[in-house]
N, C-alpha and C positions, 0 to 999 in steps of 0.2 A: 301575912301572904298574900295576898293582890286577888285571889279571885277563889270563892270561898264557898264551897256549892256539898256543906256533907245531906246526905238526904233523899241527895239525887238520883236521877238512875237518867242516862243519857245512853241514846244508837248513834255510832259514826259508822257512817259508809261508807266505803273502799277504805275498813279504819287495818286492817292487815298491816300495812305497809306504808315507809314516806310521812304526806305531811296526814294523814287518815291520823296514822299512828302517834303519831305527834299529841294531835289534838286529842287522841283518848289518850294517851299518855299525860298528858295536862289537867285533861278532865278529871281526870283519878285521881291527883297529886290532890287537884283540890278538891277532893273527898266526894266524888257524883262514884257511882257505878256506873260501869260502860259495859254498855254491848256494841261488842265487835263486830261489825256487819261487814261481809268478803263475797266472792262467790271462789274465791281457793280458801276452802276448808284447812289445808294443812296449816294457811297461811294467819288464819286468824286464829286458830288453837293456838300456836307460834306466838299472837301478838297478845293473846290474853294470858300467858304464861309469864310473859314480857311483866304483864302489869301487874299481875302475881307476886312476882319477885321482886318487888317495887314498892307492897304490900297494900296492893290496889284489890276492891273486887272487880270482878270482870266474867262474862261468859262469852260466846263466839253464836254468834246466828249464820248462817250458810246464809245466800240470799242473793239475785241476781235480783235488780232492780226493778229492773222492763219488766219482772214476772208480777203481777197485782196476788199471789198465790204467796208467794214467796216473801215479797212486802209486810203482808199482813202476818205470816206466822214472825218475822222476826218483831214487828212490833209484839206480837202474844210472848215470844220470847223475853223481852222487859218486864213483858206484868207478872211471866210466870214465876220470871227469876228474881223481881226484884221491889216487885208490889205496885209498881206504880213508871210512868213517863211523862219526861220533864223538858228534855233537851234533846230537837234530834240534829242533827250535823250532816247534810247532804254534802258532803265528797267527793260519793264516785263519781268518775267521770274521765271522758277521753278527749282525747285533740282529734280523731278521724286520721284519714291520712294525711299522707303528707303530698299531695297531687294537686296539681293547678284545673281549678272549676273543671274544664270540660274535661277532662281523664277524671272525675267524682265521679263515681258508678251511685245507681238510686240506692243500691245498697249498702253501699258507705256511708250515704244521707242519712238514711233512715238506722243507723246502726247508734251515730253519734246521736242524732233527734232522741234517739230511744232509751238511752242513757243519760242523756245527761238533762233533755226536757222531760220527758215522760215519767222517769225514773224519779224524779225530784218531784213532781206531782201525786205517785203515787205514795209516795215514802212521803208527805205532809197529811197525803189524804190520811195514812191511819192511823198516821201520831197524833193528826190535831182530834180522830175520834178520842180519842185518849183523853186528852189535855183539857178539851172541852168540860168531861164531868167536872175537875175542879175547877176551870177556869183560870187555869196558870198555864204556862208553858215557851216554852223557849226553840224557835226555828233558825236557826243556820244553814244557808247554802255559799257554798264554797263554789267559787269560780277561777278560771284560768285567764291572763293576761290576753291569752291566746283566743275569748272569744267577746275580746275588745280591740284587739287590735291586727288580729290575723297573722298571717302568713305573704311576706314574701311569694 
């Protein structure tokens, strides 16, 4: 196996479906215990069931990463369930409205920044506080090509 993570604990934000779920599933297959964090409670629970059916260890954490309280609870969920936190994958994100700049509202702009930038900051801050205790950890920030290329 190329990736081996026995005994490690990972949080994957936006982990209920798509790329986030694929990341959570792969980490589980590598031996990590996984916290599947998502705003969608039913989706997170279903994703946990799928990981467990594949033989992995997983729990759900319902979290809006734009809410520091939810993010703190998400990190504590990892520690309470598995005793530690080793890996954070910041996968939750949105592209925002597909509108020309002059039609983009301040609210739309703030929603994109809140989730993609501030949410990532909150998650890193919460995870690092646990990782510093052991002087070890890994944080992976996932981004879309839209962040580099944009839409025409």
